Backbone of each chain as nested JSON, in Angstrom:
{
  "chains": [
    {"id": "A", "residues": [
      {"number": 1, "name": "MET", "atoms": {"N": [-67.662, 0.241, 3.076], "CA": [-68.757, -0.752, 3.476], "C": [-69.72, -0.665, 2.026]}},
      {"number": 2, "name": "SER", "atoms": {"N": [-70.047, -1.953, 1.723], "CA": [-70.966, -1.994, 0.457], "C": [-72.218, -2.558, 0.687]}},
      {"number": 3, "name": "SER", "atoms": {"N": [-73.376, -2.085, -0.009], "CA": [-74.728, -2.596, 0.373], "C": [-75.186, -3.252, -0.736]}},
      {"number": 4, "name": "SER", "atoms": {"N": [-76.41, -3.981, -0.704], "CA": [-76.886, -4.872, -1.756], "C": [-77.25, -4.091, -3.063]}},
      {"number": 5, "name": "ASP", "atoms": {"N": [-77.374, -2.679, -3.083], "CA": [-77.597, -2.051, -4.397], "C": [-76.278, -1.695, -5.018]}},
      {"number": 6, "name": "GLY", "atoms": {"N": [-75.147, -1.952, -4.539], "CA": [-74.018, -1.803, -5.371], "C": [-73.383, -0.373, -4.721]}},
      {"number": 7, "name": "LYS", "atoms": {"N": [-73.928, 0.375, -3.979], "CA": [-73.585, 1.671, -3.523], "C": [-72.736, 1.355, -2.283]}},
      {"number": 8, "name": "THR", "atoms": {"N": [-71.842, 2.268, -1.98], "CA": [-70.94, 2.283, -0.982], "C": [-71.554, 3.253, 0.205]}},
      {"number": 9, "name": "ARG", "atoms": {"N": [-71.381, 2.953, 1.466], "CA": [-71.803, 3.861, 2.546], "C": [-70.777, 3.878, 3.329]}},
      {"number": 10, "name": "THR", "atoms": {"N": [-69.984, 5.26, 3.321], "CA": [-68.539, 5.37, 3.847], "C": [-68.683, 6.228, 5.045]}},
      {"number": 11, "name": "PRO", "atoms": {"N": [-68.4, 5.982, 6.244], "CA": [-68.542, 7.048, 7.389], "C": [-67.166, 7.714, 7.405]}},
      {"number": 12, "name": "VAL", "atoms": {"N": [-67.25, 9.147, 7.239], "CA": [-66.033, 10.021, 7.293], "C": [-66.318, 11.023, 8.435]}},
      {"number": 13, "name": "LEU", "atoms": {"N": [-65.07, 11.669, 8.758], "CA": [-64.99, 12.844, 9.674], "C": [-64.27, 13.961, 9.175]}},
      {"number": 14, "name": "ILE", "atoms": {"N": [-65.234, 14.99, 9.04], "CA": [-64.681, 16.124, 8.361], "C": [-64.797, 17.52, 9.297]}},
      {"number": 15, "name": "TYR", "atoms": {"N": [-63.736, 18.016, 9.639], "CA": [-63.831, 19.081, 10.377], "C": [-64.665, 18.994, 11.686]}},
      {"number": 16, "name": "GLY", "atoms": {"N": [-64.455, 17.868, 12.249], "CA": [-65.091, 17.575, 13.639], "C": [-66.425, 16.899, 13.608]}},
      {"number": 17, "name": "GLN", "atoms": {"N": [-67.035, 16.837, 12.014], "CA": [-68.37, 16.307, 12.176], "C": [-68.428, 14.984, 11.351]}},
      {"number": 18, "name": "HIS", "atoms": {"N": [-69.453, 14.008, 11.844], "CA": [-69.364, 12.848, 11.163], "C": [-70.354, 12.9, 9.967]}},
      {"number": 19, "name": "TYR", "atoms": {"N": [-70.031, 12.232, 8.904], "CA": [-70.928, 12.29, 7.698], "C": [-70.91, 10.62, 7.245]}},
      {"number": 20, "name": "ILE", "atoms": {"N": [-72.076, 10.348, 6.681], "CA": [-71.882, 9.053, 5.704], "C": [-72.143, 9.5, 4.474]}},
      {"number": 21, "name": "ILE", "atoms": {"N": [-71.277, 9.067, 3.513], "CA": [-71.187, 9.504, 2.144], "C": [-71.605, 8.277, 1.339]}},
      {"number": 22, "name": "THR", "atoms": {"N": [-72.691, 8.523, 0.703], "CA": [-73.19, 7.238, -0.177], "C": [-73.014, 7.623, -1.53]}},
      {"number": 23, "name": "GLY", "atoms": {"N": [-72.434, 6.537, -2.299], "CA": [-72.111, 6.738, -3.681], "C": [-71.386, 5.416, -4.272]}},
      {"number": 24, "name": "THR", "atoms": {"N": [-71.154, 5.67, -5.669], "CA": [-70.706, 4.301, -6.385], "C": [-69.235, 4.195, -6.32]}},
      {"number": 25, "name": "GLU", "atoms": {"N": [-68.347, 5.173, -5.637], "CA": [-67.041, 5.258, -5.481], "C": [-66.593, 4.146, -4.442]}},
      {"number": 26, "name": "PRO", "atoms": {"N": [-65.499, 3.612, -4.588], "CA": [-65.015, 2.719, -3.453], "C": [-64.62, 3.501, -2.121]}},
      {"number": 27, "name": "SER", "atoms": {"N": [-64.921, 2.866, -1.097], "CA": [-64.716, 3.594, 0.272], "C": [-63.324, 4.326, 0.548]}},
      {"number": 28, "name": "VAL", "atoms": {"N": [-62.413, 3.57, -0.009], "CA": [-60.933, 4.052, 0.182], "C": [-60.888, 5.554, -0.656]}},
      {"number": 29, "name": "HIS", "atoms": {"N": [-61.561, 5.588, -1.703], "CA": [-61.633, 6.885, -2.588], "C": [-62.254, 7.968, -1.791]}},
      {"number": 30, "name": "VAL", "atoms": {"N": [-63.312, 7.503, -1.149], "CA": [-64.03, 8.504, -0.406], "C": [-63.624, 9.011, 0.691]}},
      {"number": 31, "name": "LYS", "atoms": {"N": [-62.653, 8.162, 1.5], "CA": [-62.073, 8.656, 2.645], "C": [-60.807, 9.608, 2.195]}},
      {"number": 32, "name": "HIS", "atoms": {"N": [-60.073, 9.06, 1.161], "CA": [-59.282, 10.065, 0.642], "C": [-59.783, 11.476, 0.3]}},
      {"number": 33, "name": "VAL", "atoms": {"N": [-60.904, 11.449, -0.358], "CA": [-61.452, 12.793, -0.689], "C": [-61.873, 13.379, 0.712]}},
      {"number": 34, "name": "ALA", "atoms": {"N": [-62.447, 12.82, 1.541], "CA": [-62.867, 13.513, 2.818], "C": [-61.675, 13.948, 3.556]}},
      {"number": 35, "name": "GLU", "atoms": {"N": [-60.456, 13.239, 3.522], "CA": [-59.233, 13.878, 3.968], "C": [-58.803, 15.17, 3.449]}},
      {"number": 36, "name": "LEU", "atoms": {"N": [-58.882, 15.219, 2.089], "CA": [-58.674, 16.366, 1.308], "C": [-59.388, 17.795, 1.779]}},
      {"number": 37, "name": "VAL", "atoms": {"N": [-60.695, 17.522, 2.031], "CA": [-61.742, 18.36, 2.334], "C": [-61.359, 18.877, 3.558]}},
      {"number": 38, "name": "ASP", "atoms": {"N": [-61.138, 17.949, 4.633], "CA": [-60.811, 18.461, 5.937], "C": [-59.534, 19.204, 6.01]}},
      {"number": 39, "name": "LYS", "atoms": {"N": [-58.565, 18.786, 5.091], "CA": [-57.302, 19.542, 5.118], "C": [-57.454, 21.007, 4.5]}},
      {"number": 40, "name": "LYS", "atoms": {"N": [-58.029, 21.031, 3.442], "CA": [-58.47, 22.325, 2.697], "C": [-59.203, 23.41, 3.804]}},
      {"number": 41, "name": "MET", "atoms": {"N": [-60.243, 22.743, 4.36], "CA": [-60.931, 23.475, 5.507], "C": [-60.087, 24.191, 6.331]}},
      {"number": 42, "name": "ASN", "atoms": {"N": [-59.001, 23.504, 7.118], "CA": [-58.112, 23.854, 7.873], "C": [-57.235, 24.838, 7.358]}},
      {"number": 43, "name": "GLU", "atoms": {"N": [-56.826, 24.561, 6.031], "CA": [-55.942, 25.509, 5.421], "C": [-56.533, 27.018, 5.392]}},
      {"number": 44, "name": "ILE", "atoms": {"N": [-57.699, 26.848, 4.749], "CA": [-58.562, 28.16, 4.652], "C": [-58.771, 28.953, 5.951]}},
      {"number": 45, "name": "ARG", "atoms": {"N": [-59.186, 27.968, 7.047], "CA": [-59.335, 28.488, 8.441], "C": [-58.069, 29.438, 8.717]}},
      {"number": 46, "name": "SER", "atoms": {"N": [-56.869, 28.827, 8.625], "CA": [-55.802, 29.494, 9.124], "C": [-55.336, 30.693, 8.494]}},
      {"number": 47, "name": "LEU", "atoms": {"N": [-55.937, 31.046, 7.229], "CA": [-55.98, 32.237, 6.814], "C": [-56.904, 33.187, 7.192]}},
      {"number": 48, "name": "ASN", "atoms": {"N": [-58.306, 32.658, 7.472], "CA": [-59.289, 33.627, 7.851], "C": [-59.89, 33.046, 9.067]}},
      {"number": 49, "name": "PRO", "atoms": {"N": [-59.216, 33.202, 10.347], "CA": [-59.444, 32.529, 11.459], "C": [-60.886, 32.953, 12.008]}},
      {"number": 50, "name": "SER", "atoms": {"N": [-61.68, 34.099, 11.448], "CA": [-62.809, 34.465, 11.894], "C": [-64.178, 33.887, 11.303]}},
      {"number": 51, "name": "LEU", "atoms": {"N": [-63.827, 33.078, 10.128], "CA": [-65.028, 32.482, 9.549], "C": [-65.769, 31.498, 10.265]}},
      {"number": 52, "name": "ASP", "atoms": {"N": [-67.137, 31.539, 10.322], "CA": [-67.809, 30.402, 10.995], "C": [-67.788, 28.906, 9.936]}},
      {"number": 53, "name": "THR", "atoms": {"N": [-68.114, 27.747, 10.343], "CA": [-67.946, 26.59, 9.725], "C": [-68.544, 26.502, 8.22]}},
      {"number": 54, "name": "ALA", "atoms": {"N": [-69.861, 27.318, 8.162], "CA": [-70.592, 27.216, 6.928], "C": [-69.96, 28.208, 5.899]}},
      {"number": 55, "name": "LYS", "atoms": {"N": [-69.572, 29.297, 6.288], "CA": [-68.781, 30.254, 5.171], "C": [-67.426, 29.431, 4.817]}},
      {"number": 56, "name": "LEU", "atoms": {"N": [-66.829, 28.874, 5.952], "CA": [-65.481, 28.043, 5.598], "C": [-65.626, 26.837, 4.619]}},
      {"number": 57, "name": "ALA", "atoms": {"N": [-66.94, 26.364, 4.768], "CA": [-67.074, 25.13, 3.782], "C": [-67.559, 25.712, 2.562]}},
      {"number": 58, "name": "VAL", "atoms": {"N": [-68.022, 26.818, 2.386], "CA": [-68.756, 27.438, 1.235], "C": [-67.256, 27.818, 0.517]}},
      {"number": 59, "name": "LEU", "atoms": {"N": [-66.246, 28.356, 1.043], "CA": [-65.044, 28.877, 0.415], "C": [-64.197, 27.619, 0.096]}},
      {"number": 60, "name": "THR", "atoms": {"N": [-64.312, 26.538, 0.861], "CA": [-63.612, 25.24, 0.325], "C": [-64.193, 24.742, -1.064]}},
      {"number": 61, "name": "ALA", "atoms": {"N": [-65.484, 24.884, -1.14], "CA": [-66.292, 24.467, -2.231], "C": [-65.839, 25.318, -3.509]}},
      {"number": 62, "name": "VAL", "atoms": {"N": [-65.746, 26.629, -3.173], "CA": [-65.448, 27.587, -4.282], "C": [-63.993, 27.075, -4.686]}},
      {"number": 63, "name": "ASN", "atoms": {"N": [-63.094, 26.997, -3.735], "CA": [-61.623, 26.589, -4.317], "C": [-61.697, 25.221, -4.955]}},
      {"number": 64, "name": "ALA", "atoms": {"N": [-62.367, 24.231, -4.522], "CA": [-62.632, 22.941, -5.098], "C": [-63.14, 23.084, -6.674]}},
      {"number": 65, "name": "LEU", "atoms": {"N": [-64.15, 23.811, -6.661], "CA": [-64.774, 23.937, -7.978], "C": [-63.757, 24.799, -9.108]}},
      {"number": 66, "name": "ASN", "atoms": {"N": [-63.129, 25.783, -8.344], "CA": [-62.164, 26.428, -9.133], "C": [-61.144, 25.552, -9.649]}},
      {"number": 67, "name": "GLU", "atoms": {"N": [-60.713, 24.672, -8.886], "CA": [-59.442, 23.693, -9.449], "C": [-60.267, 22.877, -10.53]}},
      {"number": 68, "name": "LYS", "atoms": {"N": [-61.419, 22.33, -10.234], "CA": [-62.194, 21.567, -11.139], "C": [-62.345, 22.103, -12.537]}},
      {"number": 69, "name": "VAL", "atoms": {"N": [-62.602, 23.439, -12.693], "CA": [-62.906, 24.203, -13.914], "C": [-61.644, 24.19, -14.613]}},
      {"number": 70, "name": "LYS", "atoms": {"N": [-60.496, 24.599, -13.877], "CA": [-59.317, 24.645, -14.587], "C": [-58.799, 23.268, -15.235]}},
      {"number": 71, "name": "MET", "atoms": {"N": [-59.074, 22.254, -14.415], "CA": [-58.712, 21.053, -14.826], "C": [-59.553, 20.645, -16.08]}},
      {"number": 72, "name": "GLU", "atoms": {"N": [-60.84, 20.9, -16.139], "CA": [-61.675, 20.503, -17.22], "C": [-60.994, 21.36, -18.608]}},
      {"number": 73, "name": "GLU", "atoms": {"N": [-60.528, 22.456, -18.342], "CA": [-59.867, 23.19, -19.537], "C": [-58.782, 22.599, -20.063]}},
      {"number": 74, "name": "ARG", "atoms": {"N": [-57.946, 21.934, -19.073], "CA": [-56.455, 21.426, -19.25], "C": [-56.897, 19.941, -19.938]}},
      {"number": 75, "name": "ILE", "atoms": {"N": [-58.179, 19.38, -19.453], "CA": [-58.326, 17.927, -20.161], "C": [-58.791, 18.306, -21.679]}},
      {"number": 76, "name": "GLU", "atoms": {"N": [-59.765, 19.435, -21.955], "CA": [-60.095, 19.648, -23.23], "C": [-58.867, 19.722, -24.14]}},
      {"number": 77, "name": "TYR", "atoms": {"N": [-57.904, 20.759, -23.615], "CA": [-56.632, 20.936, -24.367], "C": [-55.916, 19.697, -24.781]}},
      {"number": 78, "name": "LEU", "atoms": {"N": [-55.684, 18.724, -23.892], "CA": [-54.932, 17.561, -23.95], "C": [-55.623, 16.532, -25.0]}},
      {"number": 79, "name": "GLU", "atoms": {"N": [-57.016, 16.421, -24.76], "CA": [-57.933, 15.743, -25.587], "C": [-57.583, 16.147, -27.124]}},
      {"number": 80, "name": "THR", "atoms": {"N": [-57.672, 17.456, -27.317], "CA": [-57.528, 18.097, -28.711], "C": [-56.238, 17.738, -29.228]}},
      {"number": 81, "name": "GLU", "atoms": {"N": [-55.038, 17.9, -28.493], "CA": [-53.778, 17.535, -28.854], "C": [-53.625, 16.099, -29.14]}},
      {"number": 82, "name": "LEU", "atoms": {"N": [-54.165, 15.261, -28.349], "CA": [-54.156, 13.789, -28.521], "C": [-54.889, 13.466, -30.042]}},
      {"number": 83, "name": "SER", "atoms": {"N": [-55.982, 14.118, -30.153], "CA": [-56.761, 13.575, -31.531], "C": [-56.041, 14.292, -32.712]}},
      {"number": 84, "name": "ARG", "atoms": {"N": [-55.172, 15.47, -32.516], "CA": [-54.469, 15.981, -33.481], "C": [-53.281, 15.058, -34.001]}},
      {"number": 85, "name": "LEU", "atoms": {"N": [-52.535, 14.424, -32.934], "CA": [-51.388, 13.601, -33.058], "C": [-51.729, 12.348, -33.522]}},
      {"number": 86, "name": "LYS", "atoms": {"N": [-53.068, 11.778, -33.409], "CA": [-53.388, 10.617, -33.847], "C": [-53.75, 10.737, -35.242]}},
      {"number": 87, "name": "ASP", "atoms": {"N": [-54.327, 11.859, -35.752], "CA": [-54.741, 12.006, -37.066], "C": [-53.602, 11.832, -38.192]}}
    ]},
    {"id": "B", "residues": [
      {"number": 1, "name": "MET", "atoms": {"N": [-63.369, 43.451, -10.36], "CA": [-62.613, 44.355, -9.675], "C": [-61.027, 44.203, -9.51]}},
      {"number": 2, "name": "SER", "atoms": {"N": [-60.192, 44.977, -9.844], "CA": [-58.744, 44.613, -9.753], "C": [-58.105, 45.716, -8.992]}},
      {"number": 3, "name": "SER", "atoms": {"N": [-57.146, 45.25, -7.939], "CA": [-56.632, 46.16, -7.12], "C": [-55.004, 46.356, -7.486]}},
      {"number": 4, "name": "SER", "atoms": {"N": [-54.321, 47.038, -6.897], "CA": [-52.942, 47.46, -7.278], "C": [-52.087, 46.258, -7.201]}},
      {"number": 5, "name": "ASP", "atoms": {"N": [-52.308, 45.258, -6.286], "CA": [-51.507, 44.138, -6.188], "C": [-51.695, 43.15, -7.334]}},
      {"number": 6, "name": "GLY", "atoms": {"N": [-52.376, 43.614, -8.176], "CA": [-52.846, 42.384, -9.366], "C": [-53.775, 41.485, -8.966]}},
      {"number": 7, "name": "LYS", "atoms": {"N": [-54.275, 41.584, -7.498], "CA": [-55.457, 40.568, -7.185], "C": [-56.771, 40.977, -7.574]}},
      {"number": 8, "name": "THR", "atoms": {"N": [-57.701, 40.253, -7.731], "CA": [-58.951, 40.519, -8.037], "C": [-59.812, 40.351, -6.829]}},
      {"number": 9, "name": "ARG", "atoms": {"N": [-60.634, 41.194, -6.453], "CA": [-61.534, 41.08, -5.426], "C": [-63.026, 41.039, -5.791]}},
      {"number": 10, "name": "THR", "atoms": {"N": [-63.571, 39.998, -6.03], "CA": [-64.864, 39.851, -6.688], "C": [-66.05, 39.568, -5.563]}},
      {"number": 11, "name": "PRO", "atoms": {"N": [-67.075, 40.375, -5.563], "CA": [-68.202, 40.155, -4.69], "C": [-68.868, 38.921, -5.193]}},
      {"number": 12, "name": "VAL", "atoms": {"N": [-69.349, 38.143, -4.66], "CA": [-70.328, 37.011, -5.113], "C": [-71.416, 36.828, -4.229]}},
      {"number": 13, "name": "LEU", "atoms": {"N": [-72.561, 35.946, -4.603], "CA": [-73.675, 35.771, -3.618], "C": [-73.695, 34.229, -3.945]}},
      {"number": 14, "name": "ILE", "atoms": {"N": [-73.646, 33.234, -2.767], "CA": [-73.742, 32.091, -2.741], "C": [-74.705, 31.51, -1.727]}},
      {"number": 15, "name": "TYR", "atoms": {"N": [-75.65, 30.96, -2.09], "CA": [-76.738, 30.295, -1.252], "C": [-77.258, 31.435, -0.186]}},
      {"number": 16, "name": "GLY", "atoms": {"N": [-77.469, 32.579, -0.742], "CA": [-77.952, 33.642, 0.014], "C": [-76.967, 34.512, 0.756]}},
      {"number": 17, "name": "GLN", "atoms": {"N": [-75.744, 34.211, 0.664], "CA": [-74.642, 34.878, 1.581], "C": [-73.732, 35.647, 0.612]}},
      {"number": 18, "name": "HIS", "atoms": {"N": [-73.281, 36.765, 0.954], "CA": [-72.318, 37.562, 0.396], "C": [-70.911, 37.271, 0.693]}},
      {"number": 19, "name": "TYR", "atoms": {"N": [-70.112, 37.01, -0.249], "CA": [-68.658, 36.869, -0.147], "C": [-67.85, 37.913, -0.966]}},
      {"number": 20, "name": "ILE", "atoms": {"N": [-66.614, 38.188, -0.511], "CA": [-65.658, 38.844, -1.329], "C": [-64.579, 37.761, -1.532]}},
      {"number": 21, "name": "ILE", "atoms": {"N": [-64.229, 37.349, -2.916], "CA": [-63.44, 36.253, -3.11], "C": [-62.074, 36.977, -3.827]}},
      {"number": 22, "name": "THR", "atoms": {"N": [-61.031, 36.906, -3.091], "CA": [-59.781, 37.559, -3.502], "C": [-58.995, 36.369, -4.092]}},
      {"number": 23, "name": "GLY", "atoms": {"N": [-58.241, 36.833, -5.175], "CA": [-57.455, 36.004, -5.834], "C": [-56.724, 36.432, -7.204]}},
      {"number": 24, "name": "THR", "atoms": {"N": [-56.048, 35.718, -7.872], "CA": [-55.67, 35.935, -9.121], "C": [-56.215, 35.799, -10.361]}},
      {"number": 25, "name": "GLU", "atoms": {"N": [-57.303, 34.838, -10.201], "CA": [-58.289, 34.59, -11.198], "C": [-59.047, 35.814, -11.702]}},
      {"number": 26, "name": "PRO", "atoms": {"N": [-59.431, 35.931, -13.001], "CA": [-60.195, 37.064, -13.354], "C": [-61.61, 37.049, -12.871]}},
      {"number": 27, "name": "SER", "atoms": {"N": [-62.293, 38.068, -12.572], "CA": [-63.456, 38.025, -11.821], "C": [-64.606, 37.326, -12.695]}},
      {"number": 28, "name": "VAL", "atoms": {"N": [-64.597, 37.171, -13.829], "CA": [-65.662, 36.56, -14.613], "C": [-65.53, 34.948, -14.274]}},
      {"number": 29, "name": "HIS", "atoms": {"N": [-64.249, 34.429, -14.086], "CA": [-64.127, 33.292, -13.747], "C": [-64.56, 32.919, -12.289]}},
      {"number": 30, "name": "VAL", "atoms": {"N": [-64.232, 33.929, -11.441], "CA": [-64.84, 33.582, -10.143], "C": [-66.18, 33.686, -10.078]}},
      {"number": 31, "name": "LYS", "atoms": {"N": [-66.925, 34.531, -10.819], "CA": [-68.476, 34.493, -10.816], "C": [-68.969, 33.115, -11.236]}},
      {"number": 32, "name": "HIS", "atoms": {"N": [-68.321, 32.654, -12.273], "CA": [-68.757, 31.552, -12.905], "C": [-68.68, 30.313, -11.972]}},
      {"number": 33, "name": "VAL", "atoms": {"N": [-67.287, 30.232, -11.127], "CA": [-67.299, 29.088, -10.014], "C": [-68.428, 29.401, -8.877]}},
      {"number": 34, "name": "ALA", "atoms": {"N": [-68.584, 30.697, -8.574], "CA": [-69.398, 30.86, -7.481], "C": [-70.931, 30.409, -8.026]}},
      {"number": 35, "name": "GLU", "atoms": {"N": [-71.284, 30.646, -9.305], "CA": [-72.544, 30.179, -9.604], "C": [-72.764, 28.782, -9.602]}},
      {"number": 36, "name": "LEU", "atoms": {"N": [-71.485, 27.982, -9.995], "CA": [-71.57, 26.467, -9.994], "C": [-71.722, 25.977, -8.469]}},
      {"number": 37, "name": "VAL", "atoms": {"N": [-71.051, 26.824, -7.452], "CA": [-71.259, 26.384, -6.134], "C": [-72.579, 26.373, -5.6]}},
      {"number": 38, "name": "ASP", "atoms": {"N": [-73.181, 27.537, -6.014], "CA": [-74.543, 27.942, -5.743], "C": [-75.602, 26.741, -6.21]}},
      {"number": 39, "name": "LYS", "atoms": {"N": [-75.374, 26.423, -7.522], "CA": [-76.131, 25.391, -8.115], "C": [-76.066, 24.046, -7.512]}},
      {"number": 40, "name": "LYS", "atoms": {"N": [-74.721, 23.697, -7.163], "CA": [-74.465, 22.339, -6.676], "C": [-75.139, 22.351, -5.181]}},
      {"number": 41, "name": "MET", "atoms": {"N": [-74.809, 23.369, -4.4], "CA": [-75.486, 23.418, -3.097], "C": [-77.071, 23.363, -3.149]}},
      {"number": 42, "name": "ASN", "atoms": {"N": [-77.726, 23.793, -4.088], "CA": [-79.101, 23.776, -4.171], "C": [-79.454, 22.209, -4.786]}},
      {"number": 43, "name": "GLU", "atoms": {"N": [-78.606, 21.765, -5.549], "CA": [-79.02, 20.419, -6.139], "C": [-78.862, 19.437, -4.886]}},
      {"number": 44, "name": "ILE", "atoms": {"N": [-77.747, 19.542, -4.002], "CA": [-77.556, 18.746, -2.949], "C": [-78.635, 18.871, -1.739]}},
      {"number": 45, "name": "ARG", "atoms": {"N": [-79.054, 20.107, -1.761], "CA": [-80.047, 20.431, -0.736], "C": [-81.518, 19.602, -1.098]}},
      {"number": 46, "name": "SER", "atoms": {"N": [-81.82, 19.386, -2.463], "CA": [-83.088, 19.071, -2.971], "C": [-82.861, 17.542, -2.715]}},
      {"number": 47, "name": "LEU", "atoms": {"N": [-81.758, 16.769, -2.613], "CA": [-81.737, 15.398, -2.281], "C": [-81.577, 15.332, -0.678]}},
      {"number": 48, "name": "ASN", "atoms": {"N": [-81.254, 16.234, -0.019], "CA": [-81.113, 16.163, 1.65], "C": [-81.839, 17.382, 2.128]}},
      {"number": 49, "name": "PRO", "atoms": {"N": [-82.932, 17.516, 2.127], "CA": [-83.624, 18.781, 2.699], "C": [-83.292, 19.197, 4.027]}},
      {"number": 50, "name": "SER", "atoms": {"N": [-83.117, 18.223, 4.847], "CA": [-82.778, 18.358, 6.293], "C": [-81.521, 18.96, 6.861]}},
      {"number": 51, "name": "LEU", "atoms": {"N": [-80.587, 19.167, 5.765], "CA": [-79.222, 19.42, 6.112], "C": [-79.169, 20.93, 6.432]}},
      {"number": 52, "name": "ASP", "atoms": {"N": [-78.173, 21.291, 7.282], "CA": [-77.869, 22.623, 7.602], "C": [-76.81, 23.228, 6.687]}},
      {"number": 53, "name": "THR", "atoms": {"N": [-76.808, 24.649, 6.485], "CA": [-75.895, 24.937, 5.292], "C": [-74.431, 24.721, 5.49]}},
      {"number": 54, "name": "ALA", "atoms": {"N": [-73.945, 24.302, 6.624], "CA": [-72.464, 24.063, 6.81], "C": [-72.421, 22.711, 6.121]}},
      {"number": 55, "name": "LYS", "atoms": {"N": [-73.232, 21.671, 6.633], "CA": [-73.025, 20.249, 6.289], "C": [-73.32, 20.309, 4.684]}},
      {"number": 56, "name": "LEU", "atoms": {"N": [-74.305, 20.937, 4.125], "CA": [-74.528, 21.208, 2.743], "C": [-73.203, 21.535, 2.03]}},
      {"number": 57, "name": "ALA", "atoms": {"N": [-72.499, 22.722, 2.607], "CA": [-71.332, 23.215, 1.827], "C": [-70.28, 22.138, 1.915]}},
      {"number": 58, "name": "VAL", "atoms": {"N": [-70.144, 21.454, 3.039], "CA": [-68.974, 20.465, 3.131], "C": [-69.468, 19.362, 2.125]}},
      {"number": 59, "name": "LEU", "atoms": {"N": [-70.668, 18.818, 1.972], "CA": [-70.771, 17.874, 1.07], "C": [-70.629, 18.211, -0.419]}},
      {"number": 60, "name": "THR", "atoms": {"N": [-70.875, 19.701, -0.585], "CA": [-70.65, 20.275, -1.981], "C": [-69.229, 20.229, -2.065]}},
      {"number": 61, "name": "ALA", "atoms": {"N": [-68.35, 20.438, -0.969], "CA": [-66.802, 20.455, -1.331], "C": [-66.392, 19.112, -1.467]}},
      {"number": 62, "name": "VAL", "atoms": {"N": [-66.996, 17.963, -0.84], "CA": [-66.838, 16.615, -1.002], "C": [-66.915, 16.185, -2.538]}},
      {"number": 63, "name": "ASN", "atoms": {"N": [-68.04, 16.656, -3.102], "CA": [-68.453, 16.498, -4.455], "C": [-67.509, 17.082, -5.274]}},
      {"number": 64, "name": "ALA", "atoms": {"N": [-67.094, 18.344, -5.32], "CA": [-66.106, 18.962, -6.039], "C": [-64.748, 18.25, -5.913]}},
      {"number": 65, "name": "LEU", "atoms": {"N": [-64.227, 18.235, -4.711], "CA": [-62.946, 17.402, -4.666], "C": [-63.018, 15.902, -5.316]}},
      {"number": 66, "name": "ASN", "atoms": {"N": [-64.007, 15.357, -5.27], "CA": [-64.218, 14.019, -5.787], "C": [-64.045, 14.098, -7.385]}},
      {"number": 67, "name": "GLU", "atoms": {"N": [-64.744, 14.991, -7.883], "CA": [-64.472, 15.39, -9.326], "C": [-62.938, 15.657, -9.694]}},
      {"number": 68, "name": "LYS", "atoms": {"N": [-62.482, 16.498, -8.774], "CA": [-61.141, 16.936, -9.071], "C": [-60.193, 15.831, -9.047]}},
      {"number": 69, "name": "VAL", "atoms": {"N": [-60.305, 14.966, -8.012], "CA": [-59.267, 13.748, -8.061], "C": [-59.551, 12.801, -9.256]}},
      {"number": 70, "name": "LYS", "atoms": {"N": [-60.798, 12.782, -9.463], "CA": [-60.813, 11.819, -10.854], "C": [-60.358, 12.581, -12.181]}},
      {"number": 71, "name": "MET", "atoms": {"N": [-60.409, 14.001, -12.112], "CA": [-59.776, 14.47, -13.376], "C": [-58.413, 14.611, -13.185]}},
      {"number": 72, "name": "GLU", "atoms": {"N": [-57.815, 14.562, -12.06], "CA": [-56.227, 14.432, -12.002], "C": [-55.756, 13.214, -12.496]}},
      {"number": 73, "name": "GLU", "atoms": {"N": [-56.596, 12.128, -12.443], "CA": [-56.235, 10.702, -12.978], "C": [-56.506, 10.895, -14.493]}},
      {"number": 74, "name": "ARG", "atoms": {"N": [-57.43, 11.559, -14.898], "CA": [-57.571, 11.564, -16.349], "C": [-56.604, 12.282, -17.069]}},
      {"number": 75, "name": "ILE", "atoms": {"N": [-56.098, 13.475, -16.391], "CA": [-55.147, 14.348, -16.893], "C": [-53.664, 13.517, -16.808]}},
      {"number": 76, "name": "GLU", "atoms": {"N": [-53.571, 12.758, -15.883], "CA": [-52.358, 11.92, -15.841], "C": [-52.14, 10.804, -17.06]}},
      {"number": 77, "name": "TYR", "atoms": {"N": [-53.441, 10.257, -17.227], "CA": [-53.492, 9.342, -18.276], "C": [-53.278, 9.966, -19.662]}},
      {"number": 78, "name": "LEU", "atoms": {"N": [-53.89, 11.014, -19.789], "CA": [-53.814, 11.821, -21.318], "C": [-52.218, 12.37, -21.473]}},
      {"number": 79, "name": "GLU", "atoms": {"N": [-51.682, 12.87, -20.415], "CA": [-50.434, 13.225, -20.309], "C": [-49.242, 12.167, -20.736]}},
      {"number": 80, "name": "THR", "atoms": {"N": [-49.54, 11.039, -20.099], "CA": [-48.837, 9.737, -20.505], "C": [-49.027, 9.451, -21.886]}},
      {"number": 81, "name": "GLU", "atoms": {"N": [-50.225, 9.154, -22.503], "CA": [-50.558, 9.014, -23.831], "C": [-50.052, 10.075, -24.752]}},
      {"number": 82, "name": "LEU", "atoms": {"N": [-49.958, 11.244, -24.403], "CA": [-49.292, 12.364, -25.377], "C": [-47.903, 12.16, -25.433]}},
      {"number": 83, "name": "SER", "atoms": {"N": [-47.241, 11.914, -24.383], "CA": [-45.701, 11.887, -24.292], "C": [-45.29, 10.482, -25.274]}},
      {"number": 84, "name": "ARG", "atoms": {"N": [-46.252, 9.388, -25.039], "CA": [-45.965, 8.13, -25.75], "C": [-45.963, 8.567, -27.307]}},
      {"number": 85, "name": "LEU", "atoms": {"N": [-47.096, 9.218, -27.713], "CA": [-47.363, 9.561, -29.072], "C": [-46.198, 10.418, -29.799]}},
      {"number": 86, "name": "LYS", "atoms": {"N": [-45.809, 11.307, -28.854], "CA": [-44.678, 12.234, -29.374], "C": [-43.265, 11.582, -29.484]}},
      {"number": 87, "name": "ASP", "atoms": {"N": [-43.158, 10.537, -28.606], "CA": [-41.561, 9.753, -28.884], "C": [-41.6, 9.183, -29.996]}}
    ]}
  ]
}
């Protein structure tokens, strides 16, 4: 869904709850990300069945940010390599 | 903290709750990631003051996984560029 300010408003379902995600990304991308969050929450829950939803979501966020930090390091390495080869 | 199985068990505080994060990453890395999650949750809360902790954490996970997906695309592009330049 797209509104007049150029922002998309995408309804998604994550772990049984409805959310409207507002942003500049295309809805198809937002839906894909929402599916990844839902999947990761279910994965973490299967390893820790006693966790409540809030803790489960926090651990999912920890997991996602951990991946993000590692990728930042990988990008930095690749960009250094690229500029070295271009010189 | 490091245990005999080579896994680290790192106590962290995120959004007022204590967690023990178990994994193969060094504790200093886990603590850094936990701080990022705490910071992002507080940022999202300032934009959406009525959200409960579970929804706030879910949106934090959405935000982090969104960044991760974009970084995967960037890594793919950089790796393609690198292999092209090496040929």
